[in-house]
C-alpha positions as CSV (number, residue, x, y, z in Angstrom):
1,M,134.1,94.7,115.2
2,K,131.1,92.9,116.5
3,I,128.0,92.9,114.8
4,D,124.9,93.5,116.9
5,Q,122.8,90.9,115.2
6,N,119.6,91.6,117.5
7,A,120.0,95.4,116.9
8,I,119.8,94.6,113.1
9,T,117.1,92.1,113.3
10,E,114.7,94.6,115.5
11,S,115.6,97.3,112.8
12,I,114.6,95.2,110.0
13,S,111.6,93.9,111.8
14,L,110.4,97.5,112.7
15,A,110.8,98.4,109.1
16,V,108.7,95.5,107.8
17,L,105.9,96.3,110.4
18,R,106.1,99.9,109.3
19,R,105.5,99.3,105.6
20,A,102.9,96.4,106.2
21,S,100.8,98.3,108.7
22,D,100.3,101.1,106.0
23,P,96.5,100.6,104.9
24,T,97.5,100.7,101.2
25,N,100.5,98.5,101.5
26,Y,98.4,96.1,103.5
27,Q,96.0,95.9,100.6
28,I,99.0,95.3,98.2
29,L,100.3,92.4,100.2
30,Q,96.7,90.8,100.8
31,N,96.3,90.8,96.9
32,L,99.5,88.8,96.2
33,P,100.2,87.2,93.7
34,T,99.1,89.7,91.1
35,D,100.6,92.2,88.4
36,I,101.0,95.7,88.0
37,P,97.8,96.5,85.8
38,T,95.6,94.6,88.1
39,L,97.0,96.1,91.3
40,M,96.8,99.7,89.9
41,E,93.2,99.0,89.4
42,Y,92.6,97.5,92.8
43,V,94.5,100.2,94.9
44,K,93.6,103.0,92.6
45,L,97.1,104.3,92.3
46,S,98.8,105.7,89.2
47,K,102.2,103.8,88.3
48,M,104.6,106.2,89.8
49,P,103.1,106.2,93.3
50,L,102.4,102.6,93.2
51,Y,106.1,101.7,92.0
52,K,107.3,103.8,94.8
53,R,105.4,101.6,97.5
54,L,106.3,98.1,95.6
55,N,110.0,99.6,95.8
56,Q,109.8,100.2,99.5
57,L,107.9,97.0,100.1
58,E,110.8,94.9,98.1
59,K,113.4,96.6,99.8
60,V,112.2,95.2,103.4
61,G,111.6,91.9,102.0
62,L,107.8,92.0,101.5
63,I,107.5,91.3,97.9
64,D,109.2,89.6,95.1
65,W,108.9,92.0,92.2
66,K,109.8,90.6,88.9
67,K,110.2,94.1,87.1
68,W,110.6,92.7,83.5
69,T,107.2,91.0,83.6
70,G,105.5,93.0,86.5
71,E,104.8,90.0,88.4
72,L,104.3,90.3,92.0
73,K,104.8,87.7,94.5
74,S,104.6,87.4,98.4
75,T,107.7,86.1,100.4
76,E,108.2,84.1,103.2
77,I,108.1,87.2,105.4
78,T,105.0,88.6,103.5
79,D,103.2,85.3,104.6
80,Y,104.4,85.4,108.1
81,V,103.4,89.2,108.6
82,L,99.8,88.3,107.4
83,E,99.5,85.2,109.5
84,S,100.6,87.4,112.4
85,F,98.1,90.1,111.6
86,K,95.2,87.6,111.4
87,E,96.2,86.3,114.7
88,M,96.2,89.7,116.1
89,N,92.7,90.3,114.8
90,K,91.7,87.3,116.7
91,N,93.0,88.3,120.0
92,I,91.6,91.7,119.5
93,E,88.1,90.2,118.8
94,K,88.4,88.4,122.3
95,V,89.0,91.6,124.1
96,L,87.1,94.0,122.0
97,P,84.1,94.3,124.3
98,E,86.5,95.5,127.1
99,L,88.3,97.9,124.8
100,V,85.1,99.6,123.7
101,E,83.8,99.6,127.3
102,R,86.9,101.1,128.6
103,K,87.0,103.7,125.6
104,Y,83.2,104.8,126.3
105,A,83.1,104.4,130.1
């Protein structure tokens, strides 16, 4: 049985983007490293909804969560995703006037 590495990579990449593009998850990623109490206060979520998000982020490799200490750190994937978002924002800023004109013309 041959493994389709491209299909697996694409599936994981899409899962990472889906999780990272959620506004609350994006806030979480931008505030790493941190701990649970600080993060709960920042994102205004109680423990269970926050833990659900953290489990999802951990599952796709976007956070390193030391559950016994509550310590949360970014991963190499997190750093790459956040840098990619910054680059995308720069590129969007370059074409923003054109996009606005197109929308309101």
